[in-house]
C-alpha positions as CSV (number, residue, x, y, z in Angstrom):
1,M,16.0,121.4,137.3
2,K,16.9,121.8,132.9
3,I,14.9,125.5,131.9
4,K,14.2,125.1,128.0
5,V,12.7,127.9,126.3
6,F,9.1,127.3,126.8
7,T,6.1,126.3,124.4
8,P,2.5,127.5,125.1
9,L,1.2,123.8,127.1
10,A,3.9,124.2,129.1
11,T,3.4,127.7,130.0
12,V,-0.3,125.9,130.9
13,L,1.9,123.9,133.1
14,L,4.4,126.6,135.0
15,L,0.8,128.6,135.7
16,G,0.0,125.7,137.2
17,M,3.4,124.8,139.1
18,F,3.6,128.5,140.7
19,Q,0.6,130.6,141.4
20,C,1.8,134.4,141.2
21,V,-1.5,136.0,141.9
22,N,-2.6,139.3,141.1
23,A,-4.2,140.8,144.9
24,D,-6.3,142.8,143.0
25,S,-8.1,140.4,140.8
26,G,-6.8,137.1,141.5
27,K,-6.2,135.7,138.2
28,P,-2.3,134.0,137.8
29,G,0.4,136.5,137.2
30,V,0.2,138.2,133.9
31,K,3.5,139.5,134.2
32,T,5.1,135.7,135.9
33,L,3.7,134.6,131.9
34,H,5.1,137.7,130.4
35,G,7.8,137.8,131.5
36,M,9.1,134.1,130.3
37,R,7.8,135.2,126.8
38,I,10.8,138.5,127.5
39,Y,12.9,135.5,129.0
40,N,12.3,132.9,125.9
41,K,13.4,135.6,124.2
42,A,15.8,138.0,125.4
43,C,17.6,136.3,128.0
44,A,17.3,132.0,127.7
45,S,19.8,132.1,125.3
46,C,22.3,133.3,128.1
47,H,21.1,132.0,131.0
48,Q,20.3,128.4,130.0
49,S,24.6,128.4,128.9
50,G,26.4,130.8,131.0
51,K,27.3,132.8,127.8
52,H,29.6,135.5,129.1
53,G,29.5,134.3,132.2
54,A,25.8,134.4,133.2
55,P,24.1,132.4,135.9
56,K,22.5,129.6,134.9
57,L,18.7,130.1,136.2
58,D,19.3,126.3,137.1
59,D,21.7,126.6,139.1
60,I,20.4,128.3,142.0
61,W,24.2,128.3,143.9
62,S,24.8,131.0,141.5
63,W,22.3,133.2,142.3
64,K,22.2,133.1,146.2
65,K,24.2,136.5,146.6
66,R,22.1,138.0,143.7
67,L,19.0,137.2,145.3
68,F,19.6,138.3,148.3
69,Q,20.1,141.8,147.0
70,G,16.8,142.2,145.5
71,E,14.2,142.5,142.9
72,E,15.7,146.0,142.5
73,V,19.2,145.7,142.3
74,L,18.8,142.5,139.8
75,D,16.4,145.1,137.9
76,H,18.8,147.9,137.5
77,H,21.3,145.5,137.0
78,A,19.1,143.7,133.5
79,L,18.6,147.8,133.2
80,A,21.9,149.7,133.0
81,G,23.9,146.2,132.1
82,H,26.1,144.3,134.3
83,I,29.2,142.8,133.5
84,K,28.8,141.1,130.4
85,N,24.9,141.6,130.3
86,P,24.1,144.1,127.8
87,K,22.3,147.5,129.2
88,I,18.2,147.3,127.3
89,K,19.4,149.0,124.1
90,G,20.9,145.8,123.9
91,H,17.5,145.2,123.4
92,S,15.9,147.7,121.6
93,E,12.3,145.5,121.2
94,Y,11.4,146.0,124.6
95,S,10.6,148.3,127.0
96,E,11.5,148.4,130.7
97,Q,8.9,147.3,131.8
98,D,9.0,143.7,129.7
99,I,13.1,143.4,131.0
100,I,11.6,144.0,134.6
101,D,8.8,141.6,134.1
102,A,11.8,139.1,132.2
103,V,13.8,139.4,135.5
104,H,10.6,138.4,138.4
105,F,10.4,135.9,136.1
106,M,13.9,134.6,137.3
107,V,13.1,135.7,140.5
108,V,10.0,133.5,140.6
109,M,11.2,130.1,139.1
110,L,14.9,130.9,141.3
111,R,12.3,131.1,144.3
112,D,10.1,128.5,143.3
113,A,12.9,125.7,142.6
114,P,12.6,122.5,144.7
115,A,16.1,122.5,147.0
116,N,18.9,120.1,145.4
């Protein structure tokens, strides 16, 4: 699975692929859609290429241990910085919730990725 920067059409298709549903409203996961936008702007440059040792989003095996740590640990790593991942201050234009939503998007993409 190759992850690329998503176009508006791809956004609509992705929402159909993985229906993250808000339990309160039953609507498609706005959190996931917002996270995808933040991922494209702030995270994709490293997580598509593996730059600075970032695990590539299309490499489920490189994420295996990380996913077992839980999304809260991944959130903390994204916010506080981890190894060569910059702290949130490296992307001051985004709120903490923006970064958490981007992490959620990546977890959803990995969770829903077909097994190879």
